[in-house]
C-alpha positions in Angstrom: 72.3 -132.5 43.1 71.3 -128.6 42.7 74.6 -126.7 42.6 76.8 -125.1 44.6 76.7 -121.3 45.3 80.4 -119.3 45.6 82.0 -119.1 49.1 81.9 -115.3 50.5 86.1 -116.4 50.1 85.2 -116.9 46.7 83.3 -113.9 45.8 85.4 -111.8 47.5 88.2 -112.1 45.2 85.9 -111.9 42.2 87.9 -108.3 42.7 88.0 -106.3 39.3 91.2 -104.8 38.2 89.7 -101.2 37.7 87.7 -101.9 41.2 91.4 -103.1 43.1 93.4 -100.6 40.9 91.3 -97.5 43.0 91.6 -99.2 46.0 95.2 -99.4 45.8 94.7 -95.2 44.5 93.5 -94.4 47.3 94.5 -95.9 49.8 98.4 -94.7 48.7 97.4 -91.0 48.0 94.5 -90.9 51.7 97.6 -92.5 53.7 100.2 -90.6 52.3 98.0 -88.0 52.5 97.7 -88.5 56.6 101.6 -89.6 57.3 102.9 -86.6 55.1 99.5 -84.1 57.5 101.6 -85.9 60.6 104.1 -83.9 59.2 103.0 -81.0 59.4 100.9 -81.0 62.6 104.9 -81.9 64.0 106.3 -79.1 63.1 103.0 -77.3 63.6 101.9 -77.4 66.7 103.8 -80.4 68.6 102.0 -83.3 68.3 103.8 -85.9 67.7 107.3 -86.3 69.6 107.7 -81.8 68.9 109.4 -80.2 66.4 112.9 -81.9 65.8 112.6 -84.6 68.8 111.5 -81.9 71.9 108.7 -82.7 73.2 106.3 -79.5 72.2 108.6 -77.1 71.0 107.5 -76.2 67.0 108.6 -74.2 64.1 108.8 -71.1 64.2 106.4 -69.6 61.6 108.5 -67.3 59.8 111.7 -69.2 58.8 112.4 -72.4 55.7 110.6 -76.0 58.6 107.6 -73.1 60.0 106.8 -73.3 55.4 107.3 -76.8 55.7 104.9 -77.7 57.7 102.2 -75.4 56.6 103.4 -77.2 53.0 102.8 -80.6 55.0 99.7 -79.6 56.9 97.3 -78.1 54.0 99.4 -80.3 51.1 98.4 -83.2 52.9 94.9 -82.7 53.5 93.7 -82.1 50.2 95.5 -84.6 49.3 93.3 -86.7 51.5 90.2 -85.5 50.6 91.3 -85.5 47.1 90.8 -82.3 46.7 93.2 -80.2 43.8 95.3 -82.5 43.9 97.3 -82.6 41.1 98.4 -79.1 42.0 99.2 -79.5 45.8 100.7 -83.1 44.9 103.6 -80.7 42.6 104.2 -78.2 45.6 104.8 -81.5 47.4 106.5 -82.9 45.0 109.0 -79.5 45.4 108.8 -79.7 48.7 110.3 -82.8 48.3 113.4 -81.9 45.8 113.5 -79.6 47.9 114.8 -80.7 50.4 115.7 -83.7 50.2 118.7 -81.8 48.5 119.3 -79.0 50.5 119.3 -81.1 53.8 120.6 -84.7 52.7 122.1 -84.5 49.1 125.4 -82.7 50.8 125.8 -84.8 53.7 126.8 -87.0 50.4 125.9 -91.0 49.5 123.4 -92.6 48.9 120.2 -92.0 50.3 119.8 -94.6 53.1 123.0 -93.5 53.7 121.6 -89.6 53.9 119.0 -90.2 55.3 117.0 -88.7 52.0 115.6 -92.1 50.9 111.9 -90.8 52.7 112.2 -88.0 51.0 113.3 -89.1 48.1 109.7 -91.6 47.7 107.1 -89.3 49.2 108.1 -87.1 45.7 107.7 -90.3 44.0 104.4 -91.1 45.4 103.4 -87.1 44.2 104.9 -87.4 41.1 102.0 -90.5 41.3 99.5 -87.8 41.8 100.9 -84.3 39.9 100.7 -86.7 37.0 97.6 -88.8 37.3 95.1 -86.7 39.5 93.7 -88.1 43.0 91.5 -90.7 41.5 88.2 -91.8 41.1 87.2 -91.7 44.6 88.1 -88.2 45.2 86.4 -84.7 45.3 88.3 -84.2 42.4 86.7 -86.8 40.7 83.1 -86.1 42.1 83.7 -82.0 40.1 83.8 -84.0 37.4 80.8 -86.5 38.1 79.1 -82.8 38.6 79.7 -81.2 36.4 79.8 -83.1 33.8 75.6 -83.7 34.8 75.2 -80.0 34.2 
């Protein structure tokens, strides 16, 4: 009797925990970064419905919302690339806490009532990356590997 090789499906589910962790961290970082870039593009360039829901409208660049758009665009891009991830995530964490406490919390109630849950969710994600870094699939990790070789 000949031995049967594992089916393609069986091979797919044999990822190690390290491989799954790498994939999960990468998907979280790139996904959050891309979503954050959209917020910046909306404020800076009037895309995705424009600033404050007015098609084509942009935030005044020398305003608090203009600064937020800049941080969201640049910081989100850095997260997607996994470049300077810890400092970028720390700045974005500060932005989201500032947004929550100045815009949402004064409206009272729980975050689900004052519309602040997205700011807090981003804050939690950015706190994770500020502490843990970008993970192994990133420009930060590539630079560290290159520095270790040199």
